C-alpha positions in Angstrom: 111.9 135.2 230.1 113.4 136.9 233.1 117.2 137.4 233.9 118.5 139.2 236.9 121.5 139.9 239.1 122.3 141.5 242.4 125.5 143.4 243.3 126.5 144.4 246.8 127.5 148.0 246.7 128.0 148.6 250.4 127.2 147.0 253.7 123.5 147.9 253.5 123.1 148.6 249.8 122.5 146.2 246.9 122.0 147.1 243.3 119.4 144.9 241.6 119.2 144.5 237.9 116.5 142.6 236.1 115.5 142.1 232.5 111.9 141.1 231.8 110.3 140.7 228.4 106.9 142.3 228.4 104.5 142.0 225.4 103.4 145.6 225.3 104.5 148.8 223.5 107.4 150.6 225.1 105.3 153.7 225.8 102.8 151.6 227.9 105.5 150.0 229.9 107.2 153.3 230.5 104.0 154.9 231.7 103.4 152.1 234.3 107.0 152.3 235.5 106.9 156.0 236.0 103.5 156.0 237.6 105.0 155.9 241.1 101.7 156.6 242.9 100.5 153.1 241.9 103.5 151.1 242.7 101.8 149.6 245.8 99.2 148.1 243.4 101.7 145.8 241.7 105.1 145.9 243.5 105.1 143.4 246.3 107.7 145.0 248.6 108.0 148.5 247.1 105.7 150.8 249.1 106.3 153.9 247.1 108.6 156.4 245.4 108.3 160.1 246.2 109.8 162.5 243.7 109.9 162.9 240.0 111.2 160.3 237.6 113.5 162.6 235.7 117.3 162.7 235.3 119.2 163.8 238.3 116.2 164.3 240.5 116.1 163.2 244.1 113.7 160.5 245.1 112.8 158.7 248.4 112.1 155.0 248.0 110.3 153.1 250.7 110.4 149.3 251.0 108.6 146.9 253.2 110.7 143.7 252.9 108.6 141.7 255.5 104.8 142.3 255.2 104.3 140.8 258.7 106.2 143.7 260.2 105.5 147.4 260.1 109.1 148.3 259.5 109.8 150.3 256.4 113.2 150.7 254.8 113.7 154.2 253.3 116.4 155.2 250.8 117.1 158.7 249.5 118.6 158.5 246.0 119.5 160.7 243.1 118.3 158.9 239.9 119.6 158.7 236.4 116.9 158.5 233.8 117.2 157.6 230.1 113.8 158.9 229.1 111.4 156.3 227.8 113.9 153.5 228.4 115.3 153.1 232.0 116.0 154.7 235.3 118.3 153.7 238.2 
């Protein structure tokens, strides 16, 4: 089962929250989510994340919202990480 929500933070920024039940051990799920080099293999619009997934690190996230266009949307962001559980 999947539950999600979207919150408009500013004119060009939305915060997306989603809960998905995955039938796998937490360690396996965490290793996939933190393997940013392979995001483009499974995330439809997320081209990549550059930077370390660790608390208070700076990352650059690139999105391609429309696959028919070459335009990338890039966001620099300082992340919060609860190790082994979540990052945002």
